[in-house]
C-alpha positions in Angstrom: 42.7 11.1 1.3 42.9 7.6 2.5 43.4 4.3 0.6 42.9 0.6 1.3 44.3 -2.4 -0.6 42.8 -5.8 -1.0 44.1 -8.8 -2.7 41.8 -11.1 -4.7 40.0 -11.4 -8.1 38.5 -8.6 -10.2 34.9 -9.7 -9.5 32.6 -6.7 -9.0 35.3 -4.2 -10.1 32.9 -2.1 -12.1 30.4 -1.9 -9.2 33.3 -0.9 -6.8 34.4 1.8 -9.2 30.8 3.2 -9.5 30.4 3.4 -5.7 33.9 5.0 -5.4 32.9 7.7 -7.9 29.7 8.3 -5.8 31.9 9.2 -2.9 34.5 11.2 -4.9 37.2 8.6 -5.0 38.6 6.0 -7.4 39.5 2.3 -7.8 42.9 1.1 -9.3 44.0 -2.4 -10.0 47.4 -3.9 -10.7 47.8 -7.5 -11.8 50.9 -9.7 -12.2 50.6 -13.2 -13.8 51.1 -16.0 -11.3 51.0 -13.6 -8.3 47.4 -12.2 -8.3 45.8 -8.8 -8.3 45.8 -5.8 -6.0 42.9 -3.4 -5.8 43.4 0.1 -4.4 40.4 2.1 -3.3 41.0 5.9 -2.6 38.4 8.0 -0.9 38.4 11.5 0.5 38.3 11.8 4.3 35.9 14.8 4.1 33.3 14.8 1.3 33.3 17.9 -0.9 30.3 19.6 -2.3 29.2 18.1 -5.6 30.9 14.7 -5.2 28.1 12.8 -3.7 25.5 13.4 -6.4 24.8 10.1 -8.2 22.1 7.9 -6.8 20.8 4.4 -7.6 17.7 4.2 -9.7 14.5 2.3 -8.8 15.2 -1.0 -10.5 19.0 -1.0 -10.0 20.7 0.7 -12.9 23.1 3.6 -12.1 23.1 7.2 -13.3 26.4 8.9 -14.0 27.3 11.6 -11.4 27.8 15.2 -12.4 31.4 16.3 -12.4 32.6 18.0 -9.2 33.6 21.7 -9.3 37.3 22.2 -9.9 37.8 24.0 -6.6 34.6 23.5 -4.5 34.2 25.5 -1.3 34.9 23.5 1.8 31.9 22.1 3.6 31.4 19.9 6.7 31.9 16.1 6.2 28.9 14.0 5.4 27.9 12.2 8.6 25.8 9.1 8.5 23.3 9.3 11.4 22.5 6.2 13.4 19.0 4.8 13.4 16.8 6.5 16.0 15.7 4.0 18.6 12.6 4.3 20.8 13.2 5.4 24.4 12.3 3.2 27.3 8.5 3.1 27.7 5.7 1.1 29.3 4.9 -1.4 26.5 6.4 -4.4 28.4 5.1 -3.4 31.8 1.6 -1.9 31.5 0.5 -0.2 34.8 -2.7 1.2 33.3 -4.1 -1.5 30.9 -6.9 0.7 29.5 -5.0 4.0 29.4 -2.1 4.4 27.0 -0.8 7.3 24.8 1.3 6.4 21.7 3.9 9.0 20.8 5.3 8.8 17.3 8.3 11.2 17.5 12.0 11.0 16.5 13.1 13.9 18.7 14.2 12.0 21.8 14.4 15.1 24.0 10.8 16.0 23.1 9.7 12.4 23.5 11.1 12.4 27.1 9.0 15.5 27.9 5.8 13.8 26.6 6.8 10.6 28.6 6.8 12.6 31.8 3.6 14.4 30.9 1.7 11.3 30.0 2.7 9.7 33.4 1.6 12.9 35.2 -1.8 12.6 33.5 -2.0 8.9 34.6 -1.4 7.3 31.1 1.0 4.6 30.1 3.5 5.9 27.6 4.5 4.0 24.4 7.0 5.5 22.0 7.9 4.9 18.3 10.7 6.7 16.7 9.7 6.0 13.1 6.5 5.8 11.0 6.8 2.1 10.5 7.1 1.4 14.2 4.2 3.8 15.0 1.8 2.1 12.6 2.6 -1.3 13.9 2.2 -0.2 17.6 -1.1 1.5 16.8 -2.5 -1.7 15.3 -1.3 -4.0 18.0 -1.8 -1.9 21.1 -4.9 0.1 20.3 -3.9 3.2 22.4 -6.4 5.7 23.7 -4.8 8.4 21.5 -1.7 9.2 19.4 0.6 12.2 19.4 2.2 12.3 16.0 5.1 14.3 14.5 5.2 15.2 10.8 8.9 15.2 10.2 9.7 11.5 10.8 12.9 9.9 9.4 11.3 7.2 7.2 7.9 8.7 6.2 5.9 11.9 6.6 3.6 12.0 9.6 0.8 13.0 7.3 1.3 9.7 5.4 1.1 7.9 8.8 -2.1 9.8 9.5 -3.6 8.7 6.2 -2.6 5.1 6.7 -4.1 4.9 10.2 -7.4 6.6 9.1 -7.7 4.4 6.0 -7.3 1.2 8.2 -10.6 -0.1 9.8 -8.5 -1.3 12.8 -7.1 2.1 13.6 -9.3 4.8 12.1 -11.2 5.3 15.4 -8.1 6.2 17.4 -7.9 10.0 17.9 -4.7 11.6 16.6 -3.3 15.0 17.5 -0.4 16.4 15.4 2.5 18.1 17.1 4.9 19.5 14.5 7.3 22.3 13.7 5.7 22.8 10.3 2.2 24.0 9.7 0.1 21.4 7.7 -3.0 21.9 9.8 -5.4 22.1 6.8 -4.3 18.7 5.4 -4.1 17.0 8.8 -7.7 18.1 9.8 -9.0 17.0 6.4 -7.4 13.6 7.0 -9.1 13.2 10.4 -6.8 14.6 13.0 -8.6 16.1 16.0 -6.1 18.9 16.6 -2.8 20.5 15.6 -0.1 22.0 17.8 3.0 23.8 16.5 6.4 23.3 18.0 7.8 24.8 20.2 4.8 24.0 22.5 4.0 25.1 26.0 3.5 22.4 28.5 -0.1 23.4 29.1 -0.8 23.1 25.3 0.6 19.5 25.3 -1.4 18.6 28.4 -4.5 20.0 26.8 -3.9 17.9 23.7 -3.6 14.7 25.7 -6.8 15.5 27.7 -8.5 16.1 24.4 -7.4 12.7 23.2 -8.7 11.2 26.4 -12.1 12.9 26.1 -12.5 11.8 22.5 -11.6 8.2 23.1 -13.8 7.9 26.2 -16.8 9.7 24.7 -19.9 7.6 24.5 -22.8 9.1 22.5 -21.8 11.3 19.6 -23.9 14.2 18.5 -24.4 15.0 14.8 -26.3 18.0 13.5 -27.9 17.7 10.0 -28.8 21.0 8.4 -31.0 20.4 5.3 -34.2 22.1 4.1 -35.5 19.1 2.2 -37.5 17.0 4.8 -37.2 13.8 2.9 -33.5 14.1 2.3 -33.0 15.2 5.9 -34.8 12.1 7.1 -32.8 9.8 4.8 -29.5 11.2 6.2 -30.8 10.7 9.7 -31.5 7.0 9.0 -28.1 6.6 7.2 -26.0 8.0 10.0 -27.9 6.9 13.2 -26.6 4.1 15.4 -26.4 3.0 19.0 -23.5 5.5 19.6 -24.6 8.3 17.2 -27.5 10.7 17.9 -28.9 12.8 15.1 -30.4 16.3 15.5 -32.1 17.8 12.5 -32.4 21.5 11.5 -34.2 22.9 8.4 -32.8 26.4 8.4 -29.9 28.6 9.7 -32.1 29.8 12.6 -32.9 26.3 13.7 -29.2 25.2 13.4 -28.0 28.2 15.5 -30.6 27.5 18.1 -29.5 23.8 18.4 -25.8 24.7 18.5 -26.6 27.2 21.3 -28.0 24.4 23.5 -25.5 21.6 22.9 -22.1 20.8 21.5 -21.9 18.8 18.3 -19.1 16.4 17.2 -19.9 16.9 13.5 -22.2 19.0 11.2 -23.6 17.8 7.9 -25.0 20.7 5.9 -26.2 21.8 2.5 -25.2 25.2 1.1 -28.7 26.2 0.0 -31.0 27.0 2.9 -34.3 28.9 3.0 -33.2 31.8 5.3 -29.7 32.2 3.8 -26.7 30.3 2.5 -24.5 27.8 4.2 -21.7 30.4 4.0 -23.6 32.7 6.3 -24.1 29.9 8.9 -20.4 29.0 8.8 -19.4 32.7 9.1 -21.7 33.3 12.1 -20.4 30.1 13.8 -16.7 30.8 13.2 -16.9 34.4 14.3 -18.9 33.8 17.5 -17.4 32.7 20.8 -20.8 31.2 21.7 -20.4 28.1 19.5 -17.6 25.5 19.3 -16.5 24.8 15.7 -17.0 21.1 15.0 -15.9 19.5 11.7 -18.3 20.5 8.9 -19.1 18.2 6.0 -20.8 20.0 3.0 -23.2 17.5 1.5 -24.2 18.8 -1.9 -25.5 17.4 -5.1 -23.0 19.4 -7.1 -19.2 19.6 -7.2 -17.7 22.6 -5.3 -15.6 24.9 -7.4 -12.1 25.8 -6.3 -13.3 29.4 -5.5 -16.2 28.0 -3.3 -13.8 25.7 -1.4 -11.4 28.6 -0.8 -14.3 30.8 0.5 -15.3 28.1 2.9 -11.8 27.5 4.1 -11.4 31.1 5.1 -13.6 30.8 8.2 -11.8 28.3 10.3 -9.1 25.6 10.0 -11.4 23.4 12.0 -14.0 23.4 9.1 -13.7 20.3 7.0 -15.1 20.5 3.4 -16.2 17.4 1.7 -18.1 17.2 -1.6 -19.7 13.9 -0.7 -21.5 12.5 -3.8 -23.0 9.3 -2.4 -24.5 8.0 0.8 -21.6 5.6 1.2 -19.1 8.4 1.0 -21.0 10.6 3.4 -21.1 7.7 6.0 -17.4 7.1 5.5 -16.6 10.8 6.2 -18.9 11.1 9.2 -17.6 7.9 10.9 -14.0 9.2 10.3 -14.6 12.5 12.1 -16.6 10.8 14.9 -13.8 8.3 15.4 -16.4 5.5 15.4 -15.1 1.9 16.0 -16.1 0.3 12.8 -16.6 -3.2 14.2 -19.3 -1.9 16.5 -21.4 -0.3 13.7 -24.5 -2.0 12.3 -23.7 -4.6 9.6 -25.3 -2.5 6.8 -23.1 0.5 7.7 -20.0 -1.7 7.7 -21.0 -3.0 4.2 -21.4 0.6 3.0 -18.0 1.6 4.4 -16.3 -1.3 2.5 -18.1 -0.1 -0.7 -16.9 3.5 -0.1 -13.3 2.4 0.1 -13.3 0.6 -3.2 -13.7 4.1 -4.9 -11.0 6.7 -4.9 -12.7 10.1 -5.6 -9.5 11.9 -4.6 -7.8 10.9 -7.9 -10.9 11.3 -10.1 -10.3 14.1 -12.7 -7.0 15.2 -11.2 -3.8 16.0 -13.3 -0.5 14.7 -12.0 2.9 15.6 -13.5 5.5 12.8 -13.3 9.1 14.0 -13.9 11.1 10.8 -14.4 13.7 9.7 -17.0 13.5 6.0 -16.6 10.9 4.5 -19.0 10.4 1.5 -16.7 9.3 3.7 -13.8 7.1 5.7 -16.1 5.3 2.6 -17.3 4.9 1.2 -13.8 3.6 4.3 -12.2 1.2 4.9 -15.2 -0.4 1.5 -14.7 -1.0 2.4 -11.0 -2.1 6.1 -11.2 -4.2 6.3 -14.4 -6.7 3.5 -13.4 -7.5 5.6 -10.3 -8.9 8.3 -12.5 -6.0 10.8 -12.7 -4.5 12.1 -15.9 -0.7 11.7 -16.0 1.6 14.2 -17.8 5.2 13.0 -18.4 8.4 15.0 -18.3 11.9 13.4 -18.8 13.9 16.0 -17.0 13.6 19.2 -15.1 13.5 21.5 -18.2 10.5 19.5 -19.5 8.8 19.6 -16.1 9.0 23.4 -16.1 7.7 23.5 -19.7 4.8 21.2 -18.8 3.8 23.4 -15.9 3.8 26.4 -18.2 1.6 24.6 -20.7 -0.8 23.0 -18.2 -2.3 25.3 -15.6 -4.4 22.5 -14.1 -1.6 20.3 -12.6 -2.7 19.3 -9.1 0.4 17.4 -8.0 4.0 16.9 -9.1 6.0 13.6 -8.7 9.6 14.7 -9.1 12.6 12.3 -9.5 15.7 13.8 -8.0 18.3 12.4 -10.4 17.6 13.3 -14.1 19.7 14.5 -17.0 20.0 18.2 -18.1 18.3 19.5 -15.0 17.9 17.5 -11.8 14.9 17.4 -9.6 16.4 19.6 -6.9 17.1 22.4 -9.3 13.6 22.0 -11.0 11.8 22.2 -7.6 13.8 25.3 -6.7 12.7 26.9 -10.1 9.1 25.9 -9.6 9.0 27.6 -6.2 10.3 30.8 -7.7 7.0 31.1 -9.6 4.2 32.7 -7.5 1.5 30.6 -9.3 3.2 27.4 -8.1 4.0 28.5 -4.6 1.5 26.0 -3.1 1.6 23.3 -5.8 2.2 20.0 -3.9 5.5 18.3 -4.9 6.5 14.8 -3.9 10.2 14.0 -4.4 11.3 10.6 -5.6 14.7 9.9 -4.2 17.1 6.9 -4.1 17.9 7.9 -0.4 21.6 7.5 -0.9 22.4 9.8 2.0 20.6 10.6 5.2 20.5 14.3 4.2 18.5 13.6 1.0 15.2 14.2 2.7 16.3 17.6 4.0 17.7 18.6 0.7 14.4 17.8 -1.0 12.4 19.8 1.5 14.8 22.8 1.3 14.5 22.7 -2.5 10.7 23.0 -2.3 9.3 19.5 -1.9 6.3 19.0 0.4 7.1 15.4 1.0 9.3 12.6 -0.3 9.3 8.9 -0.9 12.5 6.7 -1.3 13.2 4.2 -4.1 12.5 1.5 -4.7 9.0 2.9 -4.5 6.3 1.1 -2.5 3.3 1.6 -4.7 0.7 1.5 -1.9 2.7 4.1 0.1 3.0 6.3 -3.0 -0.8 6.2 -3.5 -1.4 7.1 0.1 1.1 9.9 -0.2 -0.7 11.2 -3.4 -4.0 11.0 -1.6 -2.7 13.1 1.2 -1.5 16.0 -1.0 -4.2 15.8 -3.6 -6.7 16.8 -0.8 
């Protein structure tokens, strides 16, 4: 134990006591009339398990910490990690003005490897160690491509991907994910062109950079429209065509396979009902044949796809993207996303339709979200944001109620879990949720006060898919929900 003494007034004594309790210590005061006051702060040199448990709430009030165990087992001291700084790069001294790769990666050793590889492939190298830095550099520098990690210190890389693909200034930049965790399905749905798992061979990384280069320098894009209705096929052709997009039409599975045998396509738009078979048969033949490349596939249908139908479609390939587009504006938005089209170069009418598509949020429509939160102010604030987007919000005040709500409602699509709650905290609740097979893949976003650098890791180990720190940025939370609701 160590202690420090300070003379002075008692201003802020209650706050000091609260923070001391957070760290497992105590504050004492002695006062003598005419001489003043002496404050003594006693803190443990090495933190013990269970002592650092209380965290600040969103709007500033404090929750009482759980009592520490009488004789807790010894653990390593809590170490506050310094902020990760970007490594030296080429942003201030560009040698190749039109050739730059942005790497958003907090592992400095791995970033150095990518630095050398980018230079070998004749690219300038620009590095960001956090999500915030990466988004800013992407907007200002407009690189040829981005290599993006998922496990960033301030936000998930999937959230960064969603931000960049939702921004007209950056959505055309091709992004390849390089991560130690497998979230390929989500990343490809959001518009990534590829996904590489760490540890990665040097040849794999070089291939990823060459793929970014090829996509960014590509001129004319090829889109295959597979639809048996001639009038609808023609309307889709008119909708999607531009100076940089060429449309090829097919009215059957046979015609589609013949076209794919003669050229590579950047995107396929197809219906499921075709005269010589179903769309499932076409996807199966394409995904199991080495003759055809597997481009992103957008299912354009007049009906909503059931969960069983989506699961059946996803079996064929991770490179198949399933979209239940319900309007021309939505279809145009999805196609331009996967073609990495520069929005400012599109015809004015297409730009207008893209703006209209973004005013809607079909991702939230009809979804059920469970919010586990004990602060009524946070419940009220998040309800006003989420429910107008079309989602139904279920409320639980602690971990026990969250488990009960999941037992009652089998249709929950996403859980927002506060970490500090009475009776059962969020970490325990997430652990219990993951023990149930039916909830093994239920997306969970942890809401944490981020009192310690290890909070994020604790949330992930307990079963969270992602996390966001308090006080909550509403726009970032909506983006994060959009990522995991997909």
